C-alpha positions as CSV (number, residue, x, y, z in Angstrom):
1,M,0.2,-0.1,0.1
2,E,1.5,3.3,-1.1
3,L,1.3,6.3,1.7
4,T,-0.6,9.4,0.5
5,D,1.7,12.9,0.3
6,Q,0.1,13.6,3.8
7,Q,0.6,10.3,5.4
8,Q,4.3,10.3,4.2
9,H,4.5,14.0,5.7
10,L,3.4,12.5,8.8
11,K,5.9,9.8,8.9
12,T,8.5,11.8,8.3
13,L,7.6,14.5,11.2
14,K,7.4,11.6,13.7
15,E,10.7,10.2,12.7
16,Q,11.9,13.7,12.7
17,Q,10.6,14.2,16.4
18,D,11.9,10.7,17.4
19,E,15.6,11.9,16.5
20,V,15.0,15.0,18.2
21,I,13.7,13.2,21.5
22,T,16.9,11.2,21.3
23,R,19.0,14.1,21.0
24,H,17.3,15.7,24.1
25,T,17.6,12.9,26.3
26,K,21.6,12.6,25.1
27,A,21.9,16.5,25.8
28,S,19.8,16.5,29.4
29,A,22.2,13.2,30.5
30,E,25.4,15.2,29.6
31,I,24.1,18.4,31.2
32,N,23.4,16.2,34.3
33,E,26.9,14.9,34.2
34,C,28.5,18.6,33.7
35,R,26.6,19.5,36.9
36,D,27.6,16.6,39.1
37,M,31.1,17.3,38.0
38,I,30.8,21.4,38.8
39,M,29.5,20.1,42.1
40,K,32.4,17.8,43.1
41,L,35.0,20.3,41.6
42,Q,33.0,22.9,43.9
43,G,33.0,20.7,46.7
44,A,36.9,20.1,46.3
45,I,37.7,23.9,45.9
46,D,35.6,24.9,49.5
47,Y,37.3,22.0,51.4
48,L,41.0,23.1,50.3
49,E,39.7,26.8,51.0
50,Q,38.3,25.8,54.3
51,I,41.7,24.5,55.3
52,G,43.6,27.3,54.1
53,V,44.7,26.5,50.8
54,T,45.3,29.7,48.6
55,I,46.6,30.5,45.4
56,Q,49.3,33.2,44.8
57,E,48.0,35.9,43.2
58,T,49.6,37.1,40.0
59,E,50.5,40.7,38.8
60,D,47.0,40.5,36.9
61,G,45.4,39.2,40.2
62,S,43.8,36.3,38.4
63,G,45.5,33.7,40.6
64,K,47.0,31.9,37.6
65,D,50.3,31.2,37.3
66,N,50.6,31.1,33.5
67,P,47.6,31.9,31.4
68,L,47.0,29.3,28.5
69,A,50.1,28.4,26.7
70,T,50.5,28.9,22.9
71,E,52.4,26.6,20.2
72,G,55.0,29.0,20.2
73,D,55.4,29.1,23.6
74,I,56.9,25.3,24.2
75,D,58.7,23.1,22.1
76,G,56.3,20.5,20.7
77,P,52.7,20.0,20.6
78,I,50.4,20.9,23.6
79,E,49.1,17.9,25.5
80,P,46.0,18.3,27.8
81,V,46.8,17.3,31.1
82,V,44.0,15.0,32.8
83,G,44.2,13.7,36.3
84,P,42.2,12.4,39.0
85,V,39.5,14.7,40.7
86,F,39.8,15.4,44.4
87,T,37.1,14.5,46.5
88,P,37.2,15.5,49.9
89,N,36.6,12.8,52.7
90,P,33.4,13.8,54.1
91,D,34.8,12.3,57.7
């Protein structure tokens, strides 16, 4: 049985809707993961600040030792630094 133009249009719209729902679901999950990571990082920052850890201020007052390096600042490619996330002990 061949679909009419309107039936085909309805089918296409429903398929597009399903795709958008799937994208939305994935994006929502990613947002929740980011929110969780932000809260963990903020908890670690708060803990370190509560125990007196500070960052030495720089001339510009940012507290950053060195702004982002560029390819011309170092020899070789810039590699991302990835390390464990510190989670304070609740005790």
